[in-house]
N, C-alpha and C positions, 0 to 999 in steps of 0.2 A: 859541615851541617849539610843535610838530605835537602838541597834546595830545588830539586827535580821536583819532589812531592809537594812540597810547600808552596813551589809557584804554582800548582793549582788552586789551592787556597786563595793565593793574591789575586790571580786572575778573576777568580769568581766574586770575591770581593769587591774587585774593580768593575767590573760589570754589572752587581748591584748597586753600586754608588753612581753609575751613567744612568742605570734603571731608573734611580731615585732622580736624579737630576731631569730626566726626560719626563718622568711623572708629574714633578713640581710644573715644568713649563706646559704640560698639556699634552706631551707629544707621544700620544698612546701607541701609535704605529710603531716608534722607536724603542718603547718599553717590551712590546712583544716580540721587536725583532733581537732585543738583548735579552729576554728570556731565552728565545730559542739558542743564542749562544751561551747560556748559564747550563742549559739543560746538556748540550754537548761538553762542556767543560766538566759537566759532575760526572757524566758519563766515564768520561777520559781521567778523571780523579779517582772513580771507582776501579776502574780496570788496573790502575797505578797502584792505588792501595792496596790492592790483592798480591800484590807482587813485591811492595817493600812497607816500610813501616817508618813512621816519625821518629827520629832519636828521642829520647824523655825531655831534652832541653829544647825539643821545639813544639812540643805539646801546648806548652804556654802560651805560645805565642799563636797556635793554631785556635786555641779557645778564644782569644781576644778576636781573631779574625772573625770566625763563627759569630761571634756577638754582636759584632759592626753588621757581617751578613743580616744576622736577625732583625737589629732596628732597622736598617736599610728596607727590609722586606715588610715590616710592620707599617711604616710611615706609605709604602706604597700602596700597600691594601687601605690603609684610611684614604688616601688619596683618590683611589678607585671606588670606593665605595659610591660617593653620588654619580659618579660616571655609570657605574654597574647598575644603580638603580634605574637610571634613565634608559639605559639600555634595556632592561627589563620593561619597563613601561612601553618603549617600541615595539619590543618582541610581542607583548602580550595584546597591542593594539589599542592600548589606553594613552597613547604618548601624549605630553604635555603640549608639544607642537600644536600651534595654529596655522590651519592651512588658507 
């Protein structure tokens, strides 16, 4: 088994799960930090994938991991929508905050 390449997918999945946990608790600074870690892992994965391929027997596992990452991402985006709307209001000078 080619655990080297698969380990990148697993690390990205773990980072996305950690991002979701942070988003659920409203810790958006941590979400941003973890997003940076994901960017680095994805870059490393791309580099590694250009030099080697997953064997066919690991493709299904990769697909399941990717599906979980996409589900995590969708929930993070859903949780972020109200926060992003508030940020947009603040940046446009139409803040709902009372001074």
